[in-house]
N, C-alpha and C positions, 0 to 999 in steps of 0.2 A: 778532541775528531770531534765535537758537537761543533766549532768553529770550522774545519776541513769540511762538516757535510754539508753545512749551512752554504759555505762558500762555490762548495760545488751544486747545489741546486742554485747558488742564481747563476749560475753559467748553465744551467740549464734552460736558466726558466727564461736568459735575455731569448738565448735563440729562440725556445720552444714558443713565447711569444712576442716575438719580432713588431708584431700590428699595435703590437697593444703598447707592447714600447715605447714605439712613434709614436703613435696617440698622446699616452704620458708629453712626451718631448713638449709636442706639438701646440697641444694645451695648458703645456706649466707654467705658459709665458699670465694666460687667463689667468687660471687659481690663482694665486697670489698673487694677482692684483687683487683681482675683488677682493679676496682675504685680510688682505693689510687695509685695505679702504672702508671695510667694516669691522672693520676689528677700530681704529680708531674714528667713524663717524657716530660707532654703535645702534644704527636702525638702518631697518631695511628699507623706509620709507624712501627715509637722505641719501642708500646709497642708491635703489630704484632712482629715482628722482640725478642724480651724476649722471647713468646713462644711457635715461633719454633725454632730459636737458644738455651734455654735457658728452656727447660720445664721442669725438674726435677728440677730447682731452681724454676718451680716456682709449681708442688705439691709438692716441702715440704713448701714451702708460706700455702698452704693451710692447710695442712694437721695438721701445723702448730697452723696456726691459727683456722683449727678446732677443737686442743685440748682446746688451750683457749675458744674459744665459752662456748667448750661444758660444763667444766671446772665450769661455771659461771649460763647453763641453767642448771644446775644438781641441781644446788643452790638452786635459783629462782624462776625455771619450768616456767618463763612467759619467753618463746622465743624474743619478745618485749624489753625488757629490757637488754638482756644478748646480743642480738643482737645491737640496739641502745648502751650498753656500750662500750662493743669492736669499734662497729665500730666507734663508733664517733671519741675515742681515735685515729685510726691508721689513719682515713679520718683527722683530726687535722696533727698531723702526717706527712703525704704528704704534705702536705700544708710550716709549719716548712722545710721541710726536704727542698725540692724546696725555700724557700726564705733565707735557710744556704745557700743553697751550689749557689745562688745564686750574693751574700750581701760577700761572704767572703771564696768562691771555695772550703770549707769545703761542708765533709756532718755530717748529724746527727746522732748522736750516743747518749744515753738515757743520758751517764752522764752530758752530756747538761740540760739535766732537771732544773740542781744546776743554770743554770740561769734563769726559771723562772719567780725570780723574778724580773728581769729588761723584760718583755716580750716586752714595749712597743718599749724604746727604743732600743733593735734586730729588733722591726719590723722601724724601724727612720732609721736604719744600711739599711735595705738592702732595702728602700727606695719602701717599700710594697704597689703593685697595684695590685687589681682580673683582670684579664684578662678573657677574655670572653669563655675559655677553664676554668675556674673555677668555673665561675657563672654557666654552663649547668652544672660541677658537682656537683655546690649543688642542682640545682634543679632536679635532677637525684637526690641525699642522702637523697631529707627530701621527692618527691616524691614516693620513693622505703620505705622509715623508716613510710610514713602515710598510704601507702599499709599492711605495717608492724602490723602500730598499730590497724589499721581497722577489717583486718583478724586473729588476733592475737593468733597469734603460740604457742603452748606453750605443753607441758608435760601431755599430758591427760590419756594413759593409768595408774593404780595404781602403786606407787611402793611405799614402808615402807620408811622411811627416813631415818635409816643406809645406804641401799642401795644404794640410792641417794647422799649420799653425800660420801658413799665409791668408785662411779664412778663418784664425781666430785674430786677428792679427785686424784682418779690415776687418770687423765689428768693431772691434774696436777703434777703430778710426773712424766709425758710424757716431758714434756711442760718445767721440769726442769734438767731431764735425756738430756734432747737434746738443751743447749743449757748454763746448769750451770755446764758438769760432762764432766770430761776424752773422757766420749764415745761418744759428741760430734764431736769431729773430726770425729768417726768414721760415724758419721750420715753424717758431711759433705761431704766425701765423698763419702756414697753412692747416696744422691742424687747431685754428684756435683757440689755444695755452696764451689768457694773461697775460703780458710777458710788458704793464704797466709799472713804472715809478708807483712806487706808496711811500706818500709820507708823511703817516700813525698809521697808529697797528686800526684804526678800523678800515682802513684803508688795503693791506695786510688782508686783515677778514677777509671781506669781500674777495681777495683775488684769491684767498685759500678758499674762496663759498667755491668758486670754479675749480680750480685745477688740483686741485685736493691733495695726498701726501705728494704721489711720485713727483705733477708734474707738478710744484710747489717744487718740490727739491730740485725737483733737474734748473728750473725757470729761475730762482735763488741761487742755485750753484752758476748758473753764466753765469749774474750779477756779480758776484762773487767779482768775478775770474777776470774780467771784464770792464769794471770800474774800481781798477786796480789806478791810485793816482798817480799822474804821467807827469815829468821831471818837467821842472816849467822852460821855454824856450826863451834866453837864452837861461841858462843855471851856472853862474861863477859868483867870486868872494865879490863881483864889483856890482854886478844884479842888486847880491843881497843887498851889497852900502848899500844904493841907489832910491832902496826904502825903504833906508831909516834915518829914525829921524836923532840930532844929537841928544848926549846922554845928557843926563841934567845932573849934576850934583850935590845930596843936601840939603837940602833947609831944616835943618834939624840936627841937634845933637843927639836928643832920647833914643836908646835903642829896642822897645818898648817890645816884652813877647807876642807871638805876635801867634794865636790859636783860631784854627780852621775847624770844622767841627759842620763833618756834611752826616746830616742826619738819615739814619734810613728809613724808606719814606714815607717820609715827616710833607704833611701838607695843611693847608689851611684851609679845612673843608665848606668853609663856612661860604665860602668862595660858588659853590656851587650851589646853593636860594634854595636848599634845602626849606621845607616848614619848621624844622625842626631848629632853636639857637642855641649855637655851638661856642657859647662868649667864655662859660664855662671851663669848659674846656683847654678854651687859652689866656688864660689869666697873666701867669708868668710872662709871655709872647707879649702880650701888647703893652705890661707893664716895661717889657726891655724894649721893646719898641720906643713907647716912647723915651728914654732913661736914652736911647741909643737913634743910628736912624732903620728904616723902615724900609725897601724896595724889593723891586720884581725883576727878581732873572730871570732868562728864557734857557731851562734843559736841551738836552742832544736826548732825553727818555723818557720813557714814560714806560712804565707798572715789571722794571725789569731794566737790564744791562745796566746795573750804579758805577761797573766800571769806563762805562763815556766821560757822565757825568764828573765821578773823581778823575779818569786822563784829562778835561781842562779845568779842574779847578791846580791841580799839581805842573801843567805845562803851561797853562797861559794859550794854547790854540784851540779853532774852532773842530768839532767831530763834521761836519760840515766841508773844509777844505780837505779832509781821507776819506770821503763818503760815509761817510758813518758807519765804520767797521761794527762791529757787533762788542769787537775786544781790541781796543784800538790797540792797549801793549804791546801786543804779539806783530803789530806793523812796525815797532820801533828798529831801527836799525844799532844790531849793536855794539854799545862800545863801552868804556869804562867807564866812565861818566857823562847820565839824563841831565839834561836843561834844563830841572826841576824850579822850580822856585824854592823846593831844599835845597838845592846849592848854590842860588844866588843866596839865601841866608848864613848858608853856612859858609860859605864867602866873605861876607861880611860881618863874621865873627862873634854868630849863634848857635846856641845848641839845638838841634834835632830831632828829631821824634815823630815815626808812628806808631798810630795804634789801632789796631782792629777786630777788639773782640769775637775772632771768631780762629776758621782751620789756617794758618797759614798756605795751604796748600791753592787753598780756593781762589780760584781765576792767575793763581800762579803768580799770588801777588810773592814767595818767600824771598822766591827768583829775580821773579823782575825788577823788585824794588828794591834788590837788592845794591841798583850801583843811582838807585835815582840823589843821594845826598843823604840819609840817614846819619846818625851819628848809629839810632837804635832801632828799632824794629821788634816792639809787642805784638803778640796775638793770644788767643787765649792762653795759652798754655806756660801765657810769659809773665802775666800782670801781676805786678805788686802792693796794689792793695787784696783790697777780702773783697773774692769777687762771691756776687748775689744777683740770684738770676729772676726774668718775668718771664712765667710761663716758659718758651723754651727758647728762650735764648741770654744770653750774661745784660745785663738789663745795663740805663740808662746812668745810673745814678756810680756804676763800679767804675764807664769810659768816663764820665769824668770829673772818678776822684784821681782816676790813675793819671789823667790832665794835670788835673791841680798838686797832683806829688811833684810831675816833668817840671812844673814849675816850681815848685819850692825846692825840690833840688841841685838848680841848676843856680852856681853863683851868678851869670852874664846874662843874655837874652836866652829865651827859649824860643823856636821855631815848633807849635806843636798841631798837625793833621794829625786827626783821630774820622775813621767809619764806621758809624756807631753800625749795632747790628739788636731791637730789640725788636722793636717794628714790624721787623721782617716777614711778609707769608712764610704759614700759611695763618686765612684766618677764618676757617673753617674747626675750630676744632672743638669749638663750643654747641654741645645740638640747640643750649638756652639760649644764642645770639645770634644776633645774625649778623655774614661775615662782618657788615661797615660799626655794624658794633662790640665788635670783637678789637679792630680795629680800634679802635676812638676812643680805648680804654689803656692800650697803647700809649696814647697818644695824652691824655690824661697825666697821665704816668710821669712821662717825659716832657712833659711843663713841670709835673712837681717838680723834677729833676733841676730840669735847666734854671728854673727858680732856687734854690738851692746852692748853685751850680758860682750864678753869678750872684750872689750874697757872699760868698765864698774872695769871692775875687777882688771885691769890697775891701775885704780884710786885708785881703794882699798885698802889700808893701813895693807894689811894685809897678806902673807902667803895663799894662798892658792893654789889647787887641782884641776882640773875638768877631769875626765871624761865624754867622748859622746861617744851614742853609741843609734843603728836602732836595736828593740823590732827585724823584722824583715822586707821584701821584702814586697809592698803593693799585696791584692787579685785584680787581673786583670778581669770582666767577658772572659766566653769566645766569647762576640762578639767583646773585644778588642784586645786579639790574640798576645799582645807585648812583652810574653815575646815565644810564638812559632812561629813571624819575629825573633824573636834571637837565634832559634835554639837551643829550650828549650826543654828536653824529660826525661821520664823516668832514662835512661843512664846519662843523666848530671845534669840532678837535683840536687843534692850533692852541687850545685853552687849558686844555691841560699840560702842557708844558712850561705853564709859570707855574711860580714857584716867587711864596714872599723869604728876601731873603735879610738881616739882620747885622749891622754891625756895630760894634758896641765896644769904649773903648774906657778909663779910669781916671785918667788924665786932663782931658780938656780937650785933645784934637780935634782938628777941626771936620765937619761932618762934607764937609765939599765935595759931596760925590755925587752923580748920574739921576735925576729923576725921572726920567722919563723906564721902559723897559731893556733892561741891555744881557747880552750872554751871558753863559755863569763862566764863562773862560776869561771875561776881562776883570768880576771878580776880585782874582790875589794883587793883579795891579793896582786896580783901584786901591789896592789894601796899599800896595807901597806909593799909593801918591796921598794916602791919609796921614802915614806917620811919617813922614817926610827924609822920608831914607832914601838914597841912593839909584837913579832914575836909569838904567842902563839904555843905548837903542833903546832895544827890539823894547821893552819896556813904555821908552817914550812914546815910538812908535802905537802901542797897541791901544795908550793911553788919548795919542793922538788919533786913532781909528775908531774909538767907538762915538768920535764926534761922525761920522761918513759914517756907521757902517752900525748902530748900536746895536741891531740883532743882524745875527748872522747865524742861521739854523735854519736845515731843510725842512725839519718838523715842523719848524714853526712861520713859514713861511717859504715854496716852493719856489717860485715868483722875483725872490728876494740878487738884486742882481749881483753877479760875480764880484768880488772884494778879491783885486788883484795882488795886494802889498798882502794883504789876512793869506791867500794861499800859496804863495813866494816861501813867506813865514814858516809856515804849518809844514811847509815839510822842508824848505831849512833843518827845522830843529828835531822834527821827526822820524825823515827816514833819507835830509843828504846830510852837507858835511860840518853845520853849525857855524856858517857863517853867521850868520846874525849877535856870535857870543863872543864879546870881549874876552881874547886873556889874560884873565888873573893869576902874577905873580907869587 
């Protein structure tokens, strides 16, 4: 009875308050844009600054949201349904933007929705806590939509269905043209939406400060849609073969274990040039570097998106050639076997294992990595050694012990790739420590565990080669300001993509590797050269390319010349037919 009465009253309200309903319909885009922008800005002065200094961007936001809203309205006729569906999505995205930026230093883009399956873990990373501003915004949101529900604004005037649908489709076409066609560049310029390419986080922050949430989402979506990798012209087996160097036979009969350790957020913070001496935090790192080789790698990311560096180390191809996707593993053409280094070692008689002491579903690793050539994949719940934690995550000692167990349990040579987890953000969980201090305590623990690990390898009666490299520098929130204290800005941010790497072995292999900076995707190729293993035409070509283009990274150098061979080989192995890979019987 109550439901029936409410329905009847809403029908009456739609007619009785038709004029007020029209006001609600026409002003809705303004309301939801203002509320959502304020929710992530958390500051009235910042919101006013946006409205005054970038009013044209605000106008673009209103028109874009209005077109999206109108398309749904003409389909469903109900103002409440059209308003609530679009409003709820944008309002939620404003929370996601706030917490993502607070935790990682990166702004939300629509491709992040790929991570939606791990929302609870992302919330944990961010240390999510609703503040007073958010609670007020939620109350405003609920009160507004309670009012909309009660007054029931809708399309009252009769309109034939085909006209409604044509109008709705026309609105959708306006949205599509605005964000998914080359005309978007012209539209952005008319409304002064920042459409510049951003080579690093500092430039992205500058763009976001002008565009804010709606404009930034629209513009970055345009980038991702229009920035797809084009097929080379021509593209054929012959064209790829013409880029390849001849294969080289193995020059060593030794097949050592090969261990690749990608250490989460590990960085040598002494490079920042801060006043404090941090040598004690890197005692074992320095000792191992003296025993082996220490070089400088350029990684494709800063503060987040671990999978970019992981992809380069696993596939041996540059992110730049793929236009730096956020989740490169999602760009792969579906195949039964992907052309990874795990496949290479497997084809050469190695046992292969992947270790990541965290959720198997994070970044979709459990499904996507299943055809990477690993005989086994060990995630948090699969570890066969005693697991211990350092703060929030399984520690590096556990990770390294699992690596050692894999080496000891296999009769033949092993290829083990591990992505550690210990030093992952957040770093703001101890009120008595700054984020930097919190992070450095984790680095000191990693250094201790590194020493234990390499001491154990010296006792292992098997030839072994280890590559150790951090995936990226850590991100600290604006309140910490470490990088600003160290003098980093958009002009010199490229230095934050430089990561030291170690190569160590226990059987006297020659460390004849490049002394200059090299991109991270070259490192697995250098391991093949160091061990004297067979070089496929692809590997031989990449080793030749080091001499031509040692660093190929958009983040490090936006003006770097295009390398046709690197671009075409990357396309072939990620999006193409893998003409560069020899058939193995």
